[in-house]
LODREN-580013 format. One record per atom (N, C-alpha, C): atom name; x, y, z. Coordinates in steps of 0.02 Angstrom, whole numbers. Example, Ala and Ser with C-alpha at 12.3 -4.5 7.8 and 13.67 -1.06 7.14 Angstrom:
2
atom;px;py;pz
N;660;-284;390
CA;615;-225;390
C;660;-165;390
N;642;-112;354
CA;684;-53;357
C;645;2;394
***
This chain:
100
atom;px;py;pz
N;38;-64;0
CA;6;0;-4
C;39;63;-2
N;100;58;35
CA;143;118;39
C;171;134;-25
N;190;77;-64
CA;221;89;-134
C;172;114;-177
N;111;100;-179
CA;58;129;-224
C;48;202;-207
N;46;221;-138
CA;36;289;-125
C;102;327;-144
N;163;303;-134
CA;216;333;-156
C;220;346;-231
N;195;299;-266
CA;199;299;-343
C;147;352;-363
N;87;358;-330
CA;39;404;-345
C;63;476;-332
N;97;482;-275
CA;128;548;-253
C;181;570;-305
N;225;525;-326
CA;275;535;-374
C;241;555;-445
N;193;523;-461
CA;158;538;-530
C;131;608;-522
N;94;626;-463
CA;71;693;-459
C;126;747;-454
N;178;735;-424
CA;234;776;-427
C;261;785;-492
N;263;736;-534
CA;291;742;-602
C;243;781;-643
N;176;772;-641
CA;126;806;-676
C;127;886;-657
N;133;893;-589
CA;136;965;-568
C;200;996;-594
N;247;965;-598
CA;310;998;-618
C;302;1015;-689
N;273;974;-730
CA;266;983;-799
C;224;1039;-814
N;171;1045;-771
CA;117;1101;-777
C;142;1165;-758
N;189;1165;-707
CA;212;1240;-688
C;286;1251;-725
N;326;1204;-740
CA;401;1221;-764
C;414;1186;-828
N;378;1136;-850
CA;396;1098;-912
C;382;1138;-975
N;394;1105;-1030
CA;378;1129;-1094
C;304;1146;-1102
N;285;1197;-1131
CA;215;1216;-1142
C;182;1225;-1076
N;216;1262;-1027
CA;187;1266;-960
C;129;1314;-951
N;101;1327;-898
CA;40;1365;-888
C;58;1437;-900
N;108;1463;-886
CA;134;1532;-895
C;139;1549;-973
N;172;1500;-1005
CA;179;1499;-1083
C;110;1507;-1108
N;66;1469;-1082
CA;-2;1460;-1115
C;-34;1540;-1105
N;-31;1563;-1049
CA;-61;1628;-1033
C;-32;1681;-1081
N;31;1682;-1093
CA;63;1732;-1133
C;40;1718;-1208
N;35;1657;-1227
CA;15;1643;-1297
C;-62;1662;-1309
N;-101;1657;-1252
CA;-171;1676;-1263
C;-173;1755;-1270
N;-128;1789;-1228
CA;-129;1864;-1235
C;-105;1883;-1303
N;-61;1848;-1335
CA;-32;1866;-1402
C;-82;1851;-1453
N;-118;1793;-1446
CA;-175;1775;-1489
C;-226;1832;-1496
N;-252;1853;-1433
CA;-296;1905;-1428
C;-278;1972;-1463
N;-213;1987;-1449
CA;-195;2048;-1483
C;-186;2040;-1557
N;-166;1980;-1580
CA;-161;1972;-1651
C;-234;1975;-1686
N;-281;1946;-1648
CA;-348;1944;-1674
C;-380;2017;-1678
N;-363;2058;-1625
CA;-389;2130;-1635
C;-353;2165;-1692
N;-284;2149;-1696
CA;-248;2177;-1756
C;-280;2158;-1827
N;-293;2096;-1827
CA;-327;2070;-1891
C;-394;2106;-1903
N;-437;2115;-1851
CA;-500;2146;-1863
C;-492;2217;-1883
N;-444;2253;-1860
CA;-431;2322;-1884
C;-410;2320;-1961
N;-369;2274;-1980
CA;-345;2269;-2041
C;-402;2242;-2091
N;-446;2209;-2070
CA;-499;2182;-2110
C;-552;2245;-2123
N;-557;2281;-2072
CA;-605;2341;-2079
C;-568;2392;-2127
N;-505;2405;-2120
CA;-469;2449;-2166
C;-471;2417;-2241
N;-468;2358;-2251
CA;-473;2325;-2314
C;-539;2337;-2343
N;-588;2330;-2305
CA;-659;2340;-2331
C;-665;2415;-2351
N;-645;2456;-2309
CA;-650;2525;-2330
C;-613;2545;-2397
N;-552;2510;-2403
CA;-513;2522;-2467
C;-549;2483;-2531
N;-579;2427;-2515
CA;-620;2393;-2573
C;-674;2439;-2589
N;-709;2465;-2544
CA;-768;2511;-2562
C;-745;2570;-2602
N;-686;2601;-2580
CA;-664;2654;-2615
C;-640;2643;-2688
N;-611;2583;-2696
CA;-593;2557;-2760
C;-658;2547;-2807
N;-712;2524;-2781
CA;-770;2511;-2814
C;-798;2579;-2838
N;-801;2628;-2784
CA;-824;2697;-2803
C;-783;2728;-2860
N;-716;2719;-2853
CA;-675;2751;-2908
C;-686;2718;-2971
N;-701;2656;-2980
CA;-713;2615;-3039
C;-780;2635;-3070
N;-832;2639;-3023
CA;-894;2646;-3049
C;-924;2716;-3069
N;-899;2769;-3035
CA;-920;2834;-3050
C;-865;2889;-3054
N;-890;2945;-3079
CA;-841;3001;-3078
C;-844;3046;-3018
N;-897;3037;-2976
CA;-902;3079;-2912
C;-846;3069;-2865
N;-819;3009;-2855
CA;-768;2989;-2809
C;-704;3018;-2837
N;-698;3010;-2904
CA;-630;3036;-2936
C;-632;3112;-2929
N;-687;3147;-2942
CA;-695;3217;-2934
C;-682;3247;-2862
N;-707;3210;-2812
CA;-702;3227;-2742
C;-625;3217;-2723
N;-590;3164;-2741
CA;-522;3152;-2736
C;-478;3209;-2767
N;-492;3227;-2820
CA;-457;3280;-2860
C;-471;3345;-2826
N;-525;3364;-2800
CA;-538;3422;-2760
C;-498;3427;-2696
N;-503;3371;-2661
CA;-468;3369;-2591
C;-393;3361;-2587
N;-372;3316;-2634
CA;-295;3303;-2634
C;-256;3346;-2681
N;-290;3371;-2738
CA;-249;3409;-2789
C;-267;3481;-2790
N;-325;3494;-2755
CA;-344;3560;-2753
C;-375;3591;-2818
N;-404;3548;-2860
CA;-431;3561;-2925
C;-504;3598;-2910
N;-515;3637;-2960
CA;-582;3668;-2960
C;-617;3660;-3027
N;-679;3666;-3027
CA;-713;3661;-3094
C;-706;3727;-3131
N;-718;3723;-3195
CA;-726;3786;-3233
C;-784;3826;-3213
N;-763;3897;-3206
CA;-819;3941;-3179
C;-826;3943;-3104
N;-794;3902;-3073
CA;-794;3907;-2995
C;-736;3956;-2974
N;-747;3985;-2912
CA;-700;4030;-2881
C;-672;3993;-2818
N;-610;3989;-2813
CA;-574;3955;-2761
C;-556;4004;-2702
N;-577;3993;-2645
CA;-560;4041;-2589
C;-514;3996;-2536
N;-461;4024;-2516
CA;-425;3985;-2466
C;-422;4033;-2405
N;-443;4005;-2348
CA;-447;4039;-2281
C;-383;4015;-2240
N;-350;4069;-2224
CA;-287;4057;-2196
C;-299;4079;-2118
N;-302;4037;-2068
CA;-308;4050;-1998
C;-237;4063;-1964
N;-238;4100;-1911
CA;-180;4110;-1873
C;-174;4059;-1821
N;-116;4046;-1803
CA;-97;3998;-1748
C;-115;4033;-1682
N;-151;4005;-1639
CA;-169;4032;-1579
C;-104;4042;-1527
N;-65;3994;-1530
CA;-4;4003;-1484
C;37;4061;-1511
N;47;4069;-1573
CA;84;4130;-1592
C;51;4197;-1575
N;-12;4202;-1586
CA;-46;4263;-1570
C;-42;4279;-1494
N;-47;4225;-1449
CA;-48;4235;-1376
C;20;4256;-1353
N;77;4233;-1392
CA;139;4253;-1374
C;158;4324;-1387
N;125;4354;-1439
CA;137;4420;-1460
C;95;4469;-1413
N;43;4442;-1387
CA;0;4485;-1345
C;21;4489;-1269
N;78;4452;-1254
CA;101;4458;-1185
C;154;4509;-1181
***
């Protein structure tokens, strides 16, 4: 009976050692779970960004409105007969420095 108890305690000790200090132990598992969660969140952000880019590509292929909007915003283009006004604001920090 003592031998069986000793054998069971030895097996339990060996399993506990593997759980806490062996290869693929519990702390490595927790770290890997955190890395997986972080990667999944990163993947979700990239998937959302890809969906936006796909939609933008479809808009650019299907009509001229998206192309016109992009030309206006990025290149500063205006239609014939339109008047372009640029409003230049002052920097608040600069004006407050001069007022002191």
